[in-house]
N, C-alpha and C positions, 0 to 999 in steps of 0.2 A: 407509539405510532399505531394508527388505525390498521385494520385488516386490509391487505392489498387487494386491488381490483382483480389482478391476475398475476401469475408468475410463469416464466418460461425458462428453459434451460439453454445453455450454450456449451458447445464442445468445439475444440479447434485443434488443428495440426496433429492429427492422429497418425498420418504417414504410414498407413497400412500397406503391407507388401503381399506378394503372392504367397499363399500358405506353404508351398513347398520351398520357399526361399527364392531369391533372385540376386542379380548382380547390380542392383540399383544404388548401393551404398557401400563404402569401405569401412564404415564405422560400426563396431560391435554393438553399441547400444541400439542401433536401428533394428536389430534382430528381435528386440523386445517389444516393438511397436504394436504388433497385433494383440499380444496378451495384455498389454497395458490398455489398449483401446477397449478390450472386452471388459476389463475392470471399470474403466471410466464410464462406459455405457451402462453397466449394471448399477453403478452408484447414482448416475443421473436419473435412470429409470425409477429408482427407489424413491426419489423426491417427488414423483408424480407431477411434473410440470405440465402445463396445458399444451405446450408445443416446444419443440427443440430446434435450434438453429445450429448447423455445423458451419463454422466460419471459414472452411476451406482447407486444402491440403488433406483431403480425405485419404489419399493414397500417396505413396512415395515415388513409384515408377512414373516417369514422364510419359505423355501421350505417344511419343515416338518409340517407346520400348515395347518389346514383344509381350511382356507380362502385364502391361497396363490393364487390359480388360479383365484378366484374372484377379489382379489386385482390386479392381473396382468391385467385382462380384464378391470378393471376400469382405470388403468394407460394407457393402450393402447387407451382407449376412450378419456381420457383427452389430450393425445398427438397427437390425430388423425390429427389435422390441421397443425402440424409442418412440414415444407418441408424437404423431404429426411432425415428422422430421422434414426440415427444409435445408437445402444445400446452398452454400455460397462457393463460387468457383475460385479455387486457389491456384497459385502458379504451378504447383506440381500436378494439378488436375487438368489444366487447360493451357499451360505455357506461360513463360515469364512475360512481364511487362517489357516494353521496348526500352532498352538501356545499352549503351555502348559498353562492351566488355562484360556482358551478362554471362554468368557461369552455366546457363542452360538455354535450351531453345526457346524462342519466343512464341507467343500465341499466333496461330494461323487457322485457316479454314478447316484443315483436317483435324486439328486438335479440338476445335469447337464442335465439330460433328461427333467426334468420339465422346466428348464430355456430355453433350446433350443426350446421346444415346444411352448413357448410364445414369446420369444424375438429374436430367431435366433441363428446363430453361436457364439461360445464363443470367437473365435479369427478370424480375417479377415483383409483384407486391400482393399483399392480402390484408384484410382488415380483421382485427381482433379486439372486440369490446371498445370500439370507437378509437382504436389506435391503428395507424397505418404502418405496416411492416414493409420496408422497402429493401430489396436485395439487388446489388449491382455486381457486375463482373469488372473488377478494377484492373485486371490485366489488359483490358481493351483501351484504357485511357492513354491518350497520346499516340496511339498506333496510326491514326489517320485513315483506317480502313472503314468501309461502309458500316460494319457492325458497330463501331464506336459512335458514329453519327446517329444511328438508329437508337442505340441505348440512351444517348444524351437527350435526344428529342423526346423519347418515351419518358425519361426521368423528369424532365421539365413539366410535361403534361400531367404526369402522375402526382407530382408535388402540388401543382396548381389545383388539381381536382380534389386533393385531400388537405388543402391549406387550413381548413377549420378543424382538423383533427390533430391529435398528437402523433408525431412521426418519429420512428426509430429506423435508422439506416444501418445496413450491414455491408461491409466491404472487406475483402481479404487483406489487401494492402492498406495500412493506415495512411491517411493523407499526409501526416507528419508525425515526428516523434518528440521533437524539442520545441520548435517554434515554426510559425507559418512561412518564415523567410529562409529556412534552412536550405542548403544546397541539395541537389538530387543525390540520393544514394540507393542502395539495393532495397532498403526497407521503407521507402516512402513513395508517394506519387509525385512525379516530376511536374514542372510547369510546362505548358500553360494549363494542363489538366487539373492540377491541384487548385489553382485559383478559381477555375470554373466550378469545380465541385464545392469548394468552401463558400463561394458566392451563393450557390443554391442552398447550402446548409443554413447560412445566415438569413437569406431572403425568406425562407419558409420555416424559420425557427425550429429546425429539427432538434428534438430534445436529446437524443442519444445517438452516438455513432460507435459501433463495435467493430473491431478489427482483430486479426490474428497475425500470422505470417512471421512475426519477429521472435516467437518462442520465449518471450519475456513479458513482464507487466509494465505498462506505461499508462499515464493518466494526463489528460490535458483538459482545460476549460477554455472555450472561445466564445465570448458573448454569452448567450444562454444555452450553449451546447456543451455537453460532456462527452469527451472522447476516451474510450477505453481500448487499449490493446491488451489482449488476454493471453495467458500462458498456455502451453501445449499439454498434451498427455504423453507424448512420445519421447522427445529429447529436447534439451536446451541448446540454444545456439552458443557455441563456445566463444565466439568473438565478444559476446557481452559479459563474459567472465571478468573482463577488465574493469567493470563497474565496481567490483568488490575488492576492497583493500586487504586481500588475504589470498591464500593459495586456492586454485580452482578446484572444483569438484572433479570426480573421475572423468577419464577421457578428456583431460585438459579443459574441463568445463562443460562438456557435452551431456553429462548425465548428473544433473543437480536435482536430487530427489525432492528437495523442499519446494521446488517451483511448480511441479506438475499439478494440474487441477482441472476441474470443470466448474461451471458457474450456474447459479440460479439468480435471475433478475426478478425482483418483486416490483411491480408497478402500482403506485398508489394514486389516489385522486390528485395529489400534488407531489411530484417527485418520484423517486425510485430508491431501491436499495440493492446493491450488488453484493452477493455472497459467493465467495470462492470456496469450493469444496475440495480440499487437498486429496489427490489420488496417490501422491508420494511414490510413484513408480510401481505401485502394486499391480499384480498380474493375475489373470485368469487364463489358464491354458485352454486349448480348443475342446478338450474332453472333460473339463472341470465345470461343476455347477457354480453359479454365482455365489460369492461369499455371502453368508447370512448377515454379517454386520455391515453397516454403512455409516461411516463417520461423517455426520452432517454438521459442519461447523456453523451453527447458527451465529448470528451476530449479537452477542450479549452486550449489554451496556451497563456501566456503573458510573454514576455522576460523581462518585467520591474518590475516584482514582485518577491521578495524573502521572505521567512518566517523564523523566528527564531525557531529552534528545541531546545527549552530549556530542555525538558525532554530527558532522555537517549533514543536513537532511535535504538541502535544496540545491546543492552545487551541480553545475554542469560539468560533464566529463567528455573530453575528446578521445574517442577510441583510436587505437593505432590503425593506420592504413595497412591492410594486410588481406591478401586474397584468400579464398576466391570471391568473397562478397565485395570487398572494398580495396582492391589492389591499387586504385588510383584516386581515392578520396577518403576523407575522414568523416566519421559520424559523431555528432554531438548529442549526448543523451543525459538523462538524470537517473539517479537511483530512486525509483518510485516505490521500492519495496517497503520503505518506511511507512508510506501511506497505506499500502496494501495490508501490512501487518497490524496497523492501528484498526483498520476496518475489521479484520478477522478476529482480533481480540476484544473488540467493542470498546476500545479506549478512545475517548473523544476529548481528552484534556492533555495537553503536552506543555512541558516547561522548557523555555528557551531564553537566552539573554536578550536584553533590550535591543542590542545591535541587529538582531534578526528583523525587528520591526522597523528600525530606522533605515535599513538598506532597501533600496527600491526593488531589486530582483527577488530577495527573499520575502519581502512584504507581498509581492504579487503572488508568490507561491503560497503564502499564508492565506490569501484570498481564495486560491484554488482549493486548499484543504477545508477552509470554512464553508465552501459550497457543499461539502459532504458532511457538515455538522461538527467539524473538529475545531476547537477553540484553543487559544494559547495563553498560558501563564507566562508572562514576561517578568524578568527580574533585573534589578539595577542596584547599584550602590546608592546610598542616601544622597550623596552630592549630585547624582544624576537625576534625582527625583523630578525636578521641574520639567526638564526636557522629556523624560520618560512618561510622566503623567499626562503631559499635553499630547504626546503621540498616541498613547494608549487610549485616551478619551476620544481623540479624533478618529481612531480606527477601532471603535468599540464593537464593531461587528466581527472583528478578528480576535480581540483580546478579552478574556473573561476576568483576569486578575492581574494586578501588578504587585510583585514582591519587592519590598524595599530592604536591602541588606544593610544592617547596622554594623559599624566597625567593632573590632575586637575589644578595644579599650572603652569600658563603660563611662570613663570620665569625659569622653568626647560627646556623649549622648545629649546632655542638656542643651548645649549650644546648637547642635545639629537639628534636634527636634524642634527647638524654638524657631529656627530659621526656615525649616522646610515643611513641617507638618501643618502649618497654618493654611497651606494650599489644599489640604484634604478636607472635603466636605462629603456629607452623606449621599449627595446626589451624583457623585462621581463614581469611578470604578472601584470595586472592592479592593482593598489593600491588605496584603499579607506582610507581616514584619518578620524578616529573616535575620540571620546573624552569620558573620564570618568567624567561625570557631577555629582559632589558630592554636597550634601546639607550641607556640613560641615560649610559653612559660610552664610547659608540662614536663620538663626534664626531671627525672628521679635518679636515685642512686642504684636502682635495681634493674634498669633497662636502658637501652641506647636512646639517645635523643633522635627524633625523626622530624624533619620538616613536614608539617601537615597543616592543611586547611580544609575544613569540612563545612557543610552547610546546615545551619540550624543551631538553636540553643541546645545546651546539654541538659537533660532532664534532671540529673542529680542536683543541678543548681536552679531548678525552676522557681523555688520560693524567692530567691534573691532577684532573679530576672523579672518575675511578675511584680515584685514590690517596686523595683526601679521603674518599670514601665508605668505602673499606676501613679507613681510620683510625678512623672513627666507627662502624663495624660494620654499617650497614644493608644492605650487599650481601648478607649471608647471610640477612637477614630479608625481602628483597624478591624477588618473582618476576621483575620486569623493570625495566630502566632506560630512560627515554625520551630518545632523541636525535633531533634533527630533521635533515632533509636539505632545505636551501633549494632553490628552483627553479634557481638559477644553478649549483649544485654538480654535479659529475660523478656521475651516478646509480649506474652499475654499479661504478665504482671505489670509491665510498663504501660501497656495500652489501657488496662483497667484503671491504673492510677491516674493516667491522663484524663480519662473520661470523668472520674470523680472530681478532679480539680476543676476542669473546665465547665462542669455543670453550672457552677455559680458565677461564671465570668460572662461578660458581654460579647465575647468573641469565641471562635472555635479553635481547636488545636490542629495545625497542619503537621502531620507526622512524616518526616523524611526518613523512609525506611532504607537504611544503608546496607548494601550488599558486600561492601569491601570490608576487609579485616582491619583491625587496629594497626597492625604493622604494615606500612605501605610497601615493604619489600616482599610481602607474601601475597599469594594469589588465592582467591576463593573461586574455585572451579567445581564446587560440589553441586551439580545440577539438581539432584534430588532434594538436598537440604534447602537450596534456594527456592525451588518450587513449593516445598512444604511451608516455608516461612512466608512467602508471598500469599499463598492461599489462605493461611491462617490469619494473617493480618487483614486481608481484604474481607474475610468472613466476619471478623470482629467489627471492623470499621463500618460495614454496611448496616449494622444495627446500633451503632453508637452515634447519637445525634450530634455530639460535639467534637467529632473527629473527622478529618479528611486525610487521605493517604497520598503521598508522593513517593514514587518508586525510582530508585537510583541504582541501576541504569536500564534504559530500554534495550539497547544493543550492547554487546560485550565490550568491555575495555580489556583487551587481552595483551596489552603491552604498556610500557610506561609505568606510572605510579599506580599503586593500589589495583592491580589487575583483578577483575571479577567478571563473572558471567551475568547476563541479564535475561531478558525475554527472547532475544534473538542472538544468533551467532553472527560472525562477521560476513557471511554470505547472506545475511538477513533472512535466514530460515528460522523457524520457531524452535527454541529450546524447550525442554520439558515444562518450564514455568509458563512459557508462552502457549504451549499446547494445552495446558490446563485451562488457561483463560479462554482460549479459542473454542474449547469444547465444553465449557461449563453451561 
């Protein structure tokens, strides 16, 4: 990618308190907010962005609390070294949006006056290198007060005046989290204000919309507009711990260290790149100098690595109705951390079953991922090939490869190849040839029989496999052949042998790097060994012209058969292997 036109920083939901402490929260983690904000500000400052936007909730005390002004002064002090800092009004800074049963006081004239006295105007815009930066006060929307009408009129005029420029919009509340028709809840903008705002977004082709407030990461694509809801530096919202199918982080999900971050946005002549810099809950005390090291997770890319998304990656989840935020309604959300971690690790190829492409809802989400440069390796059994090939070719902006799984019994191959491979031509999608490797005939007298099925041909049988494939001619019709490397195999010796063999073949070798143990009843939770094996394999494959790497698995399989760790844990935080990729 070319050099960016410019880059800017984003920080959100710092929830700074009065330095001597206050009674604004019963949660222990909130006492760490100031020290965490200092670290986050130092990390962001070290990246030298051209300007910084704070997406709101600079402070935790509400405008009606006695310590509000003191907390605001502390926030301004902590942020004092950030370059060209601009503020967005958050609900803690200026009052909640109008909502029946809201857990805090709503916005009013007194709160607005207190806010502007500390942080400046509630809505404004500025130009930066032919981009129009627009900031609104989303707490005003649907209030019906005069300030709302003034802001909306100003917004229409501002967008019209800058309609020939690229426009980026900042709003503390996200317009929506899951879909534009979702019911009102604590974390979105209600109707009719949502419709009015989204109509302007569409009418003026706003490129990016950034929001905070939710203390989690969400991503949406609507028309030509990308919507990001960004994570905090202070604490995670514990109601969203329900997204993850595992035990919550400390304080019942309120202190999930793997989620905290600040952001750098790089703007290019065409498009953008979002980079999240993990802060991991790190702290700088009031009398401590900024830490010398700054972990800048640049977005690496490797075109030779794909990961298996074994867990459902696009499913909607209805959170329990539970106060104080949602005592009377449900929220429907997705786990978008799959996407975030792909972006952070630089992985832009993922392996999924053909069902994900054939189903409407998941295919739409595939299109959203593809808008950020992520492509899909889909796989199917050979008898599914006609339907799969037609779908993959029709949606070739989403799919980069189709993997056809051959049955275990080689005697079935001639008839299946004759029937289905005639449809494959060079001008269609690249085809990988895979294999259902069954343990049905692998019983021996020295170890128990285990029901196993793994993906890919076994390398110790590669001569026979390649001979059979050459006999039936699919070698010349396929781009790649999938061979697996079990955990117990010698990694570098096998990779070197694969490269030597495939140098003379018309296709490349797709290496399925298995992280599970041979015994499906045993677990591989050795994070250091897994990280070292993945790093070594990727280093070798990047310089081997005839090898590609598939990694199994992206997120942990921590229950069921063949438990093993991957790049992410079940809260979708980076494990050591994922951290290595993200910081390489």
